[in-house]
SERO-4910 file (N, C-alpha, C, O; in steps of 0.05 Angstrom, whole numbers):
BEGIN
 pado doro    nc1    nc2    nc3   cac1   cac2   cac3    cc1    cc2    cc3    oc1    oc2    oc3
  Lys    A   1836    388  -1129   1848    376  -1152   1836    387  -1178   1813    393  -1179
  Arg    A   1853    389  -1198   1844    400  -1224   1828    380  -1240   1833    356  -1240
  Asp    A   1809    391  -1254   1793    374  -1272   1808    373  -1299   1803    390  -1316
  Trp    A   1826    354  -1302   1842    353  -1326   1826    347  -1351   1833    356  -1373
  Asn    A   1804    333  -1348   1787    328  -1372   1776    354  -1382   1775    359  -1407
  Ala    A   1767    372  -1364   1757    398  -1373   1779    415  -1384   1775    429  -1404
  Ile    A   1802    415  -1371   1825    431  -1381   1834    421  -1409   1839    437  -1426
  Glu    A   1834    395  -1413   1841    383  -1439   1822    393  -1460   1830    401  -1482
  Lys    A   1796    392  -1454   1776    400  -1474   1779    429  -1482   1779    436  -1506
  Ile    A   1782    447  -1462   1785    475  -1468   1811    480  -1484   1811    495  -1503
  Phe    A   1832    467  -1476   1858    470  -1489   1856    460  -1518   1866    473  -1536
  Phe    A   1845    436  -1522   1842    425  -1549   1826    443  -1567   1833    448  -1589
  Asp    A   1803    452  -1556   1785    469  -1572   1799    495  -1580   1796    505  -1602
  Asp    A   1815    506  -1561   1829    531  -1566   1851    528  -1587   1854    545  -1604
  Ile    A   1865    506  -1586   1887    501  -1605   1877    495  -1633   1889    503  -1652
  Thr    A   1855    480  -1634   1846    471  -1660   1824    489  -1672   1814    485  -1694
  Asp    A   1817    510  -1657   1796    529  -1667   1806    543  -1692   1828    553  -1693
  Lys    A   1788    545  -1711   1794    560  -1736   1790    590  -1731   1767    599  -1731
  Lys    A   1811    604  -1727   1809    633  -1722   1799    648  -1746   1800    637  -1769
  Lys    A   1790    672  -1742   1780    688  -1764   1803    699  -1780   1826    699  -1772
  Gly    A   1796    709  -1804   1816    723  -1820   1835    703  -1833   1827    682  -1843
  Asn    A   1860    711  -1834   1881    695  -1848   1896    676  -1829   1918    668  -1835
  Tyr    A   1883    668  -1807   1896    651  -1788   1904    624  -1801   1888    611  -1815
  Lys    A   1928    615  -1796   1937    589  -1805   1947    574  -1781   1966    582  -1768
  Gly    A   1934    552  -1775   1942    535  -1752   1965    517  -1759   1975    517  -1782
  Pro    A   1973    500  -1740   1996    482  -1744   1993    463  -1768   2012    458  -1783
  Ile    A   1968    453  -1771   1964    434  -1794   1967    449  -1820   1979    438  -1839
  Asp    A   1957    473  -1822   1960    490  -1846   1990    495  -1852   1999    493  -1875
  Arg    A   2004    501  -1831   2033    507  -1835   2049    482  -1842   2067    484  -1858
  Leu    A   2041    460  -1830   2055    435  -1838   2050    429  -1867   2068    419  -1881
  Asn    A   2026    434  -1876   2020    430  -1905   2038    447  -1923   2046    439  -1944
  Glu    A   2044    471  -1913   2061    489  -1929   2090    479  -1930   2105    486  -1948
  Leu    A   2098    463  -1911   2125    453  -1910   2130    430  -1930   2152    425  -1939
  Leu    A   2109    416  -1937   2111    392  -1954   2126    397  -1981   2144    382  -1988
  Pro    A   2119    418  -1995   2133    423  -2021   2161    435  -2017   2177    436  -2036
  Ile    A   2167    444  -1993   2194    456  -1988   2215    436  -1981   2238    437  -1991
  Phe    A   2208    416  -1965   2227    395  -1956   2220    369  -1971   2200    356  -1965
  Thr    A   2237    362  -1989   2232    339  -2006   2246    313  -1998   2242    292  -2009
  Asn    A   2264    316  -1977   2277    292  -1967   2256    272  -1956   2237    281  -1943
  Leu    A   2259    247  -1962   2239    227  -1955   2232    227  -1925   2209    227  -1918
  Asn    A   2253    227  -1908   2248    226  -1879   2235    252  -1869   2219    251  -1851
  Gln    A   2243    274  -1881   2230    299  -1874   2201    299  -1881   2184    308  -1866
  Gln    A   2195    288  -1904   2167    285  -1913   2151    267  -1894   2128    273  -1887
  Ile    A   2164    245  -1886   2151    226  -1867   2145    240  -1840   2123    237  -1829
  Ile    A   2164    256  -1831   2161    270  -1805   2137    290  -1808   2120    290  -1790
  Ile    A   2137    306  -1829   2116    326  -1832   2089    312  -1834   2069    321  -1821
  Arg    A   2087    291  -1850   2061    277  -1853   2052    265  -1827   2028    265  -1820
  Phe    A   2071    254  -1812   2065    241  -1786   2054    263  -1766   2033    258  -1754
  Leu    A   2068    285  -1765   2059    306  -1746   2032    318  -1754   2016    325  -1737
  Arg    A   2028    320  -1780   2002    330  -1789   1980    311  -1783   1958    319  -1774
  Arg    A   1985    285  -1788   1964    265  -1784   1957    261  -1754   1934    256  -1747
  His    A   1977    264  -1737   1973    258  -1708   1973    283  -1691   1976    281  -1667
  Phe    A   1970    306  -1703   1972    331  -1688   1952    332  -1665   1960    339  -1642
  Ser    A   1928    324  -1669   1907    326  -1648   1914    308  -1624   1907    313  -1602
  Glu    A   1928    286  -1630   1937    268  -1608   1961    279  -1594   1964    277  -1570
  Ile    A   1980    290  -1610   2005    299  -1598   2001    321  -1577   2015    321  -1557
  Ile    A   1983    339  -1582   1979    361  -1563   1968    352  -1536   1967    367  -1517
  Leu    A   1958    327  -1534   1947    317  -1509   1961    292  -1499   1951    278  -1481
  Leu    A   1985    287  -1510   2000    263  -1501   2008    266  -1471   2015    288  -1462
  Thr    A   2007    244  -1457   2017    244  -1429   2048    245  -1430   2059    240  -1451
  Pro    A   2061    251  -1408   2090    251  -1408   2102    225  -1417   2122    225  -1432
  Lys    A   2091    202  -1409   2101    176  -1417   2098    173  -1447   2116    163  -1461
  Gln    A   2076    181  -1458   2071    180  -1487   2090    198  -1502   2099    192  -1524
  Gln    A   2095    222  -1491   2114    240  -1503   2142    228  -1504   2156    230  -1525
  Leu    A   2150    215  -1482   2176    203  -1482   2178    180  -1502   2198    176  -1515
  Asp    A   2156    165  -1505   2156    143  -1524   2159    154  -1553   2173    142  -1569
  Leu    A   2146    177  -1558   2149    189  -1585   2178    199  -1590   2188    195  -1611
  Ile    A   2190    210  -1569   2218    219  -1572   2236    195  -1578   2253    196  -1596
  His    A   2232    173  -1564   2248    149  -1568   2243    138  -1596   2262    129  -1609
  Ala    A   2218    138  -1605   2212    128  -1632   2225    144  -1653   2236    134  -1673
  Phe    A   2225    171  -1650   2239    189  -1669   2269    184  -1667   2283    186  -1688
  Asp    A   2280    179  -1644   2308    174  -1641   2316    149  -1656   2336    149  -1671
  Leu    A   2300    128  -1653   2307    102  -1666   2307    105  -1697   2323     92  -1710
  Lys    A   2290    122  -1707   2288    125  -1736   2307    147  -1747   2309    152  -1771
  Gly    A   2320    161  -1728   2339    182  -1736   2325    208  -1742   2338    226  -1753
  Tyr    A   2300    211  -1736   2285    235  -1743   2294    259  -1727   2296    281  -1737
  Asn    A   2300    254  -1701   2308    277  -1684   2334    290  -1694   2338    314  -1689
  Arg    A   2351    275  -1707   2376    286  -1717   2371    306  -1740   2386    324  -1745
  Leu    A   2348    302  -1754   2341    320  -1775   2330    347  -1764   2329    367  -1778
  Ile    A   2321    346  -1739   2309    369  -1727   2329    385  -1710   2328    410  -1709
  Tyr    A   2347    371  -1697   2365    384  -1677   2393    373  -1680   2397    349  -1681
  Asp    A   2413    391  -1682   2441    383  -1684   2452    382  -1655   2457    403  -1643
  Ser    A   2456    358  -1645   2464    355  -1617   2493    363  -1613   2501    368  -1590
  Val    A   2509    364  -1634   2537    373  -1632   2538    404  -1629   2551    415  -1612
  Lys    A   2524    417  -1648   2523    446  -1647   2504    457  -1626   2504    480  -1619
  Lys    A   2487    438  -1616   2466    446  -1596   2448    468  -1607   2443    488  -1594
  Glu    A   2438    463  -1631   2419    482  -1643   2401    468  -1663   2408    446  -1673
  Gln    A   2379    480  -1668   2360    468  -1688   2372    470  -1716   2386    489  -1723
  Thr    A   2365    450  -1732   2372    451  -1760   2352    470  -1774   2332    479  -1761
  Ser    A   2356    477  -1799   2337    493  -1813   2309    480  -1814   2289    493  -1813
  Phe    A   2310    453  -1816   2285    438  -1816   2271    440  -1788   2247    444  -1786
  Gly    A   2287    438  -1767   2277    440  -1740   2264    467  -1735   2243    469  -1722
  Lys    A   2277    488  -1746   2266    515  -1742   2238    518  -1756   2221    531  -1746
  Lys    A   2236    505  -1778   2210    506  -1793   2188    490  -1778   2165    497  -1778
  Ile    A   2196    468  -1764   2177    452  -1748   2168    470  -1725   2144    470  -1719
  Thr    A   2187    484  -1713   2179    503  -1691   2160    524  -1701   2140    530  -1688
  Trp    A   2166    534  -1725   2148    554  -1737   2120    542  -1742   2100    555  -1737
  Ala    A   2120    518  -1752   2094    505  -1759   2077    501  -1734   2052    504  -1736
  Phe    A   2089    495  -1712   2074    492  -1687   2067    519  -1674   2055    519  -1653
  Arg    A   2075    540  -1687   2069    568  -1679   2072    574  -1650   2054    586  -1637
  Tyr    A   2094    565  -1638   2098    569  -1609   2099    599  -1602   2089    606  -1581
  Thr    A   2111    615  -1619   2113    644  -1612   2086    656  -1608   2081    670  -1589
  Glu    A   2068    651  -1627   2040    661  -1625   2025    648  -1602   2010    661  -1588
  Phe    A   2030    622  -1599   2017    607  -1578   2024    618  -1551   2006    620  -1533
  Arg    A   2049    626  -1547   2058    637  -1521   2044    663  -1515   2038    669  -1491
  Glu    A   2037    679  -1535   2025    705  -1530   1995    704  -1526   1983    722  -1514
  Phe    A   1982    683  -1536   1953    682  -1535   1943    657  -1519   1933    660  -1497
  Glu    A   1944    634  -1532   1932    610  -1519   1945    603  -1492   1932    593  -1474
  Leu    A   1971    608  -1490   1985    601  -1465   1976    617  -1441   1975    607  -1419
  Val    A   1969    642  -1446   1958    659  -1424   1931    648  -1415   1926    647  -1391
  Lys    A   1915    639  -1434   1889    627  -1427   1893    601  -1411   1879    596  -1392
  Leu    A   1912    585  -1420   1918    560  -1406   1927    566  -1377   1919    553  -1358
  Ala    A   1944    586  -1374   1954    594  -1347   1930    600  -1329   1930    592  -1305
  Gly    A   1911    615  -1340   1887    622  -1323   1871    597  -1316   1861    596  -1294
  Asn    A   1868    579  -1334   1852    554  -1329   1866    536  -1309   1853    523  -1293
  Leu    A   1893    535  -1310   1907    519  -1291   1906    530  -1262   1904    516  -1243
  Asn    A   1906    557  -1261   1904    571  -1235   1924    561  -1215   1918    556  -1191
  Ile    A   1949    558  -1223   1971    550  -1205   1986    575  -1197   1995    591  -1214
  Lys    A   1988    580  -1171   1997    606  -1161   2026    606  -1151   2036    627  -1143
  Ala    A   2039    583  -1152   2067    581  -1143   2082    563  -1162   2071    544  -1172
  Cys    A   2107    570  -1166   2124    555  -1185   2124    525  -1177   2128    518  -1154
  Leu    A   2118    508  -1197   2116    480  -1192   2143    466  -1187   2144    443  -1180
  Tyr    A   2164    481  -1192   2191    469  -1187   2202    477  -1159   2208    460  -1143
  Cys    A   2204    503  -1154   2217    512  -1129   2197    519  -1107   2204    519  -1084
  Asn    A   2172    524  -1114   2152    532  -1095   2160    557  -1079   2151    561  -1056
  Ser    A   2176    574  -1091   2185    598  -1076   2177    624  -1089   2181    645  -1078
  Gln    A   2166    622  -1113   2158    646  -1128   2129    644  -1138   2119    622  -1143
  Tyr    A   2116    667  -1140   2088    667  -1150   2088    662  -1180   2106    669  -1195
  Thr    A   2066    649  -1189   2060    645  -1217   2031    654  -1221   2013    638  -1220
  Leu    A   2028    680  -1226   2001    692  -1226   1993    701  -1254   2010    709  -1270
  Val    A   1967    700  -1259   1955    712  -1283   1940    737  -1273   1923    735  -1255
  Val    A   1947    760  -1284   1935    785  -1274   1922    800  -1297   1928    796  -1320
  Lys    A   1903    817  -1289   1889    833  -1309   1906    857  -1317   1920    869  -1301
  Lys    A   1905    863  -1343   1919    886  -1354   1900    899  -1374   1899    891  -1397
  Gly    A   1886    920  -1365   1865    931  -1382   1843    911  -1387   1831    901  -1368
  Asn    A   1837    906  -1412   1816    887  -1418   1827    858  -1424   1812    840  -1431
  Ser    A   1853    855  -1420   1865    829  -1425   1878    818  -1400   1876    830  -1378
  Lys    A   1890    795  -1402   1904    783  -1380   1933    777  -1387   1940    773  -1411
  Val    A   1951    778  -1367   1979    773  -1372   1989    752  -1352   1983    754  -1328
  Ala    A   2005    733  -1362   2017    713  -1344   2044    725  -1334   2062    730  -1349
  Lys    A   2046    728  -1307   2070    739  -1295   2089    717  -1287   2099    716  -1265
  Phe    A   2093    699  -1305   2112    676  -1301   2118    664  -1328   2109    674  -1349
  Gln    A   2132    642  -1328   2139    629  -1353   2130    600  -1353   2122    589  -1332
  Phe    A   2130    587  -1376   2125    559  -1378   2150    544  -1386   2162    551  -1406
  Asp    A   2158    525  -1370   2180    508  -1377   2170    485  -1394   2148    475  -1390
  His    A   2186    475  -1413   2180    451  -1427   2194    428  -1413   2219    427  -1413
  Phe    A   2179    410  -1402   2191    387  -1387   2210    373  -1406   2233    367  -1398
  Phe    A   2201    366  -1430   2220    357  -1451   2226    381  -1468   2208    393  -1480
  Pro    A   2252    388  -1470   2260    414  -1481   2248    420  -1509   2245    402  -1526
  Lys    A   2242    445  -1513   2229    454  -1538   2248    453  -1562   2240    446  -1584
  Ser    A   2273    460  -1557   2292    462  -1580   2296    435  -1594   2292    434  -1619
  Pro    A   2302    414  -1580   2306    388  -1594   2280    374  -1601   2279    358  -1619
  Tyr    A   2258    381  -1588   2232    368  -1593   2210    389  -1597   2191    390  -1582
  Pro    A   2212    405  -1618   2192    426  -1623   2164    415  -1628   2145    430  -1625
  Tyr    A   2162    390  -1636   2135    378  -1640   2120    374  -1614   2097    367  -1614
  Leu    A   2134    378  -1591   2121    377  -1565   2118    405  -1552   2111    407  -1529
  Ser    A   2124    425  -1568   2126    452  -1557   2099    463  -1547   2098    481  -1530
  Ile    A   2077    453  -1558   2051    463  -1549   2034    440  -1538   2009    442  -1537
  Ser    A   2046    419  -1529   2032    396  -1517   2025    403  -1488   2043    412  -1473
  Leu    A   2001    400  -1481   1991    408  -1455   2008    399  -1432   2016    415  -1415
  Tyr    A   2014    373  -1431   2028    362  -1408   2059    366  -1410   2074    355  -1393
  Asn    A   2068    381  -1430   2096    388  -1431   2101    416  -1422   2123    426  -1422
  Leu    A   2079    430  -1414   2081    458  -1407   2077    461  -1377   2056    457  -1366
  Ile    A   2099    469  -1363   2099    470  -1334   2102    499  -1324   2122    512  -1330
  Pro    A   2081    509  -1310   2083    537  -1299   2107    539  -1280   2109    523  -1261
  Ser    A   2125    558  -1285   2149    560  -1269   2158    589  -1268   2150    605  -1284
  Cys    A   2174    595  -1247   2185    622  -1246   2207    624  -1267   2217    604  -1277
  Ala    A   2215    648  -1273   2236    653  -1293   2262    639  -1285   2277    629  -1302
  Ser    A   2269    640  -1260   2294    629  -1250   2295    599  -1255   2315    589  -1266
  Cys    A   2274    584  -1249   2274    555  -1253   2274    548  -1283   2287    530  -1291
  Asn    A   2258    564  -1298   2257    559  -1327   2284    563  -1340   2292    546  -1356
  His    A   2298    584  -1333   2324    589  -1345   2345    569  -1335   2363    561  -1349
  Ser    A   2342    561  -1310   2362    542  -1298   2360    515  -1312   2380    503  -1320
  Lys    A   2336    505  -1316   2332    479  -1329   2338    481  -1359   2351    463  -1370
  Ser    A   2328    502  -1371   2333    507  -1400   2328    482  -1417   2306    471  -1416
  Asp    A   2348    473  -1432   2345    450  -1450   2355    424  -1438   2360    405  -1452
  Thr    A   2358    423  -1411   2367    398  -1399   2346    377  -1402   2322    382  -1396
  Phe    A   2354    353  -1410   2335    331  -1414   2336    312  -1390   2357    304  -1381
  Tyr    A   2312    306  -1380   2310    287  -1358   2289    266  -1366   2269    272  -1378
  Lys    A   2296    241  -1359   2276    220  -1362   2256    222  -1339   2261    236  -1319
  Leu    A   2234    208  -1341   2213    210  -1321   2221    197  -1294   2209    203  -1273
  Asn    A   2242    179  -1295   2251    168  -1269   2274    184  -1257   2285    177  -1237
  Glu    A   2280    207  -1270   2302    224  -1260   2292    251  -1248   2305    263  -1232
  Leu    A   2268    259  -1257   2257    284  -1248   2227    281  -1246   2214    271  -1264
  Thr    A   2216    291  -1224   2187    288  -1220   2172    306  -1239   2178    329  -1243
  His    A   2151    295  -1252   2134    311  -1269   2112    323  -1251   2097    308  -1239
  Pro    A   2111    350  -1248   2094    362  -1229   2064    356  -1232   2049    358  -1212
  Tyr    A   2055    350  -1256   2027    345  -1260   2018    317  -1251   1995    313  -1244
  Phe    A   2037    298  -1251   2029    271  -1246   2042    258  -1222   2036    235  -1215
  Glu    A   2060    272  -1209   2073    261  -1185   2074    282  -1163   2076    306  -1167
  Asp    A   2072    272  -1138   2074    289  -1115   2103    291  -1106   2111    276  -1088
  Phe    A   2117    310  -1117   2145    313  -1111   2150    319  -1081   2169    310  -1069
  His    A   2132    335  -1070   2136    344  -1042   2134    322  -1021   2143    325   -999
  Ser    A   2122    299  -1029   2121    277  -1010   2147    261  -1009   2150    243   -992
  Leu    A   2166    267  -1027   2191    252  -1028   2212    262  -1008   2232    249  -1003
  Phe    A   2207    285   -995   2227    296   -977   2214    316   -957   2191    324   -961
  Asn    A   2229    323   -937   2221    344   -918   2244    363   -913   2267    355   -914
  Phe    A   2237    388   -907   2257    407   -898   2259    405   -868   2239    399   -854
  Ala    A   2283    408   -857   2288    407   -828   2312    423   -821   2329    430   -838
  Ile    A   2315    429   -795   2339    442   -785   2354    422   -768   2343    400   -763
  Ser    A   2377    428   -759   2393    409   -743   2379    402   -717   2363    418   -707
  Ile    A   2385    379   -707   2373    369   -681   2380    389   -659   2362    395   -642
  Glu    A   2404    399   -659   2412    418   -638   2395    444   -638   2385    452   -618
  Ser    A   2393    456   -662   2377    480   -664   2347    475   -659   2334    490   -646
  His    A   2338    452   -669   2310    444   -664   2304    442   -634   2283    452   -625
  Thr    A   2321    429   -620   2318    425   -591   2318    452   -576   2301    456   -559
  Lys    A   2337    468   -582   2339    495   -569   2314    511   -573   2303    523   -555
  Leu    A   2304    512   -598   2281    528   -604   2256    517   -590   2239    533   -582
  Leu    A   2253    491   -588   2230    479   -575   2230    486   -545   2209    487   -532
  Met    A   2254    491   -534   2257    498   -506   2254    529   -502   2256    538   -479
  Gly    A   2250    543   -523   2247    572   -521   2273    587   -520   2273    611   -514
  Lys    A   2295    573   -527   2321    587   -527   2326    600   -554   2314    593   -574
  Asp    A   2342    620   -553   2348    635   -578   2369    621   -594   2389    611   -583
  Val    A   2366    621   -620   2386    611   -639   2390    632   -660   2371    640   -674
  Pro    A   2414    642   -663   2420    662   -684   2412    653   -712   2414    629   -718
  Leu    A   2402    671   -728   2393    663   -755   2415    650   -771   2409    632   -787
  Asn    A   2440    659   -768   2461    647   -784   2468    619   -775   2484    605   -788
  Glu    A   2457    610   -753   2461    582   -744   2438    564   -752   2440    539   -750
  Leu    A   2417    576   -762   2394    560   -772   2400    553   -801   2401    571   -818
  Glu    A   2402    528   -807   2409    520   -835   2389    499   -844   2394    475   -844
  Pro    A   2365    508   -853   2346    489   -863   2357    473   -887   2370    485   -905
  Ser    A   2352    448   -888   2362    431   -909   2342    409   -915   2323    405   -901
  Ile    A   2348    394   -937   2332    371   -944   2340    348   -926   2363    339   -926
  Ala    A   2321    337   -911   2328    317   -891   2323    289   -900   2307    284   -918
  Gly    A   2337    270   -887   2333    242   -892   2345    231   -918   2358    246   -932
  Pro    A   2340    205   -924   2350    194   -949   2339    209   -973   2315    215   -975
  Val    A   2357    217   -990   2349    234  -1013   2346    218  -1038   2364    206  -1048
  His    A   2322    219  -1049   2314    206  -1074   2329    219  -1097   2335    243  -1096
  Leu    A   2335    204  -1118   2348    215  -1142   2334    239  -1153   2346    259  -1161
  Lys    A   2307    237  -1153   2291    259  -1164   2295    284  -1147   2295    307  -1158
  Val    A   2297    281  -1121   2301    304  -1103   2329    315  -1108   2332    340  -1108
  Lys    A   2349    298  -1111   2376    308  -1117   2377    325  -1142   2389    346  -1143
  Asn    A   2363    315  -1162   2362    330  -1188   2347    356  -1185   2355    376  -1197
  Tyr    A   2325    356  -1170   2311    380  -1165   2329    401  -1151   2330    424  -1158
  Asp    A   2343    391  -1130   2360    409  -1115   2382    420  -1132   2389    444  -1131
  Lys    A   2394    403  -1149   2416    412  -1167   2405    431  -1188   2418    451  -1193
  Glu    A   2383    425  -1199   2372    441  -1221   2359    467  -1213   2362    488  -1226
  Phe    A   2345    466  -1190   2329    490  -1182   2340    503  -1156   2327    521  -1146
  His    A   2362    493  -1146   2376    506  -1123   2359    508  -1098   2358    529  -1085
  Leu    A   2344    487  -1092   2326    488  -1069   2340    495  -1043   2331    511  -1028
  Thr    A   2363    481  -1038   2378    486  -1013   2385    515  -1011   2381    528   -990
  Gly    A   2397    526  -1032   2405    554  -1032   2382    573  -1027   2384    593  -1013
  Ile    A   2359    568  -1040   2336    585  -1038   2326    586  -1009   2321    607   -998
  Tyr    A   2323    562   -997   2311    561   -971   2330    568   -948   2321    573   -925
  Leu    A   2355    568   -953   2374    579   -934   2370    609   -929   2379    620   -909
  Arg    A   2356    622   -948   2351    650   -946   2326    656   -929   2319    679   -926
  His    A   2314    635   -919   2289    639   -904   2291    630   -875   2271    619   -864
  Thr    A   2313    634   -863   2317    626   -835   2299    642   -816   2291    633   -795
  Asp    A   2292    667   -824   2275    683   -807   2247    670   -805   2234    672   -784
  Ile    A   2238    658   -826   2212    644   -826   2213    620   -807   2195    615   -792
  Val    A   2235    605   -808   2239    582   -790   2237    591   -761   2222    579   -746
  Lys    A   2251    612   -754   2251    622   -727   2223    631   -718   2215    625   -696
  Glu    A   2210    646   -735   2183    655   -729   2164    632   -723   2148    633   -704
  Ile    A   2165    611   -739   2148    588   -736   2153    574   -710   2135    567   -695
  Tyr    A   2178    570   -703   2185    557   -678   2177    574   -654   2169    563   -633
  Glu    A   2180    600   -657   2172    618   -635   2142    617   -630   2133    617   -607
  Lys    A   2127    615   -651   2098    612   -649   2091    585   -636   2073    584   -618
  Ala    A   2105    564   -644   2100    538   -633   2105    538   -602   2090    526   -587
  Tyr    A   2126    551   -594   2133    552   -566   2112    569   -551   2104    562   -529
  Ala    A   2104    591   -563   2085    609   -549   2058    596   -545   2044    603   -526
  Tyr    A   2050    579   -563   2023    568   -562   2023    538   -553   2002    525   -554
  Lys    A   2045    528   -543   2046    499   -537   2031    492   -512   2021    470   -509
  Glu    A   2029    511   -493   2016    505   -467   1987    516   -467   1982    536   -453
  Gly    A   1970    503   -481   1942    511   -481   1935    536   -497   1912    545   -495
  Gly    A   1954    546   -512   1948    571   -527   1927    567   -548   1910    584   -551
  Lys    A   1928    545   -562   1908    540   -583   1881    535   -571   1861    544   -582
  Glu    A   1880    521   -549   1855    516   -535   1842    542   -526   1817    546   -527
  Ala    A   1859    561   -517   1849    587   -508   1837    603   -531   1816    616   -528
  Leu    A   1849    600   -554   1839    614   -578   1812    603   -586   1794    618   -595
  Leu    A   1808    577   -582   1783    565   -589   1760    575   -572   1737    574   -581
  Lys    A   1766    584   -549   1746    594   -530   1739    623   -534   1719    633   -524
  Leu    A   1755    637   -550   1750    665   -554   1723    670   -568   1716    656   -587
  Glu    A   1709    691   -559   1683    698   -570   1682    728   -575   1695    744   -563
  Lys    A   1665    735   -594   1659    763   -600   1629    765   -605   1619    753   -624
  Asn    A   1616    782   -589   1587    785   -592   1572    759   -589   1552    753   -602
  Gly    A   1583    742   -571   1570    717   -565   1576    695   -585   1565    673   -583
  Lys    A   1592    700   -604   1599    680   -624   1629    673   -624   1646    691   -619
  Lys    A   1635    648   -628   1663    639   -628   1678    652   -652   1667    654   -674
  Ile    A   1702    661   -647   1719    673   -668   1730    652   -686   1731    655   -710
  Phe    A   1739    630   -674   1750    608   -689   1732    583   -686   1725    576   -664
  Tyr    A   1725    571   -709   1706    549   -708   1719    522   -704   1706    503   -696
  Asp    A   1746    519   -710   1760    494   -704   1790    499   -704   1800    520   -711
  Glu    A   1804    478   -696   1834    480   -693   1847    484   -720   1868    497   -722
  Lys    A   1836    473   -741   1848    476   -768   1849    506   -776   1869    515   -787
  Gln    A   1828    520   -769   1828    549   -775   1849    563   -759   1863    581   -770
  Ile    A   1853    556   -735   1873    568   -718   1901    561   -728   1918    579   -729
  Gln    A   1905    537   -737   1931    529   -748   1938    545   -772   1961    554   -776
  Arg    A   1918    549   -789   1924    565   -814   1930    594   -807   1947    607   -819
  Met    A   1916    605   -787   1921    632   -779   1949    635   -768   1963    654   -774
  Leu    A   1957    616   -751   1983    618   -738   2005    615   -759   2026    628   -757
  Leu    A   2002    597   -778   2022    592   -798   2022    615   -819   2043    620   -831
  Ala    A   1999    628   -822   1996    648   -843   2002    637   -870   2013    650   -888
  Asn    A   1993    612   -874   1995    599   -899   1977    574   -899   1964    568   -879
  Tyr    A   1975    561   -922   1959    537   -924   1971    514   -908   1996    511   -907
  Thr    A   1955    497   -895   1965    476   -878   1961    448   -890   1970    428   -879
  Leu    A   1947    446   -913   1942    420   -925   1961    415   -948   1967    434   -963
  Asp    A   1970    391   -951   1989    384   -973   1978    390  -1000   1992    399  -1018
  Glu    A   1952    386  -1003   1939    391  -1029   1939    420  -1038   1934    426  -1061
  Asp    A   1945    438  -1019   1945    467  -1025   1973    479  -1029   1976    503  -1030
  Ile    A   1993    462  -1031   2021    471  -1033   2025    491  -1055   2041    510  -1052
  Asn    A   2012    487  -1078   2017    504  -1101   1999    529  -1103   1996    542  -1123
  Lys    A   1985    534  -1081   1968    558  -1080   1983    583  -1070   1973    605  -1074
  Arg    A   2006    579  -1058   2021    602  -1048   2051    594  -1045   2057    572  -1036
  Pro    A   2069    612  -1051   2098    606  -1048   2105    599  -1019   2093    609  -1000
  Leu    A   2125    582  -1016   2137    574   -991   2120    556   -974   2126    550   -951
  Thr    A   2097    547   -985   2078    531   -969   2091    505   -960   2088    498   -937
  Lys    A   2104    490   -978   2117    465   -970   2137    470   -948   2137    455   -928
  Phe    A   2154    489   -951   2175    496   -931   2162    502   -904   2171    492   -883
  Met    A   2142    519   -904   2129    528   -879   2114    505   -866   2114    503   -842
  Gln    A   2101    489   -882   2087    466   -871   2106    447   -857   2101    437   -835
  Asp    A   2129    441   -869   2148    423   -857   2159    434   -831   2160    419   -811
  Met    A   2166    460   -831   2176    472   -806   2154    472   -784   2160    469   -761
  Ala    A   2129    477   -792   2108    478   -773   2102    451   -761   2096    449   -737
  Arg    A   2104    430   -777   2100    403   -767   2123    395   -749   2119    382   -728
  Asn    A   2147    402   -757   2171    395   -741   2169    408   -714   2177    396   -693
  Ser    A   2160    433   -713   2159    448   -688   2134    442   -671   2133    448   -647
  Gly    A   2114    428   -683   2089    423   -669   2068    444   -672   2047    443   -658
  Leu    A   2073    465   -688   2054    486   -692   2028    476   -705   2006    484   -698
  Ile    A   2032    458   -724   2009    445   -737   2013    414   -736   2035    405   -731
  Lys    A   1992    400   -740   1994    370   -739   2000    360   -767   2002    336   -771
***
């Protein structure tokens, strides 16, 4: 589990650090907006964001939603975003500029990505989200989605808990779609993967357990059981069913391994020795080797396809 207190401190220090040279942070830029926008409500918004900036960048998702609702009630969000034209107003564009998201994305966001160390898309779990070295610097080979969209709510554009590591496909798919917290799982605070399981049909499942062949085009992994609203929205937004239908070969391989090792195969591996020492020290190590992936729920975001492979492995009996 991540040490969010440590991540918050590093993130806060990085955002509020007074850079060398002519650097102007969000508070400096908000100050520059005061003489430009003289409308009373615009002035109130600027002064509020300036006064509470240090709090805003660390708001929890619930607190972020409360702020959105408070701005809605006062009509402030209408000054920032034109919901009819679906675009920011000139004032909204300046708020985006003040929060320096463009610069933030190129510098601080890469550092945040490295500190989070999340290696698989938090939405689909099918693509890598890696930070890699490039010369003397580092590059994030993925994108950050804004759980609450950046365009209508630019004041949350650099808030820690509004930044979700995701693959480009999921980020583009969700785009500016707004979801309440009871409609879509927030990856940092909820265990989305516990809400559902992947499975194949009973007929295919039974055949494979008996060692019979099932053509790949007849294997149709799907989301099984009663489907929670949040799971439905995930599937609709991130195309989970479509993505995992492309991995029937993995399903078949897992079931074939389960069949091959069901009659004492794992026990035999435990007895294997090399130079008088056991090769495998426990069954958990064997399970991970056979699955060729992580077997614990807590490790799902360390490698793509982990959730899918774990479900199929448990269904087939390859792992417990």
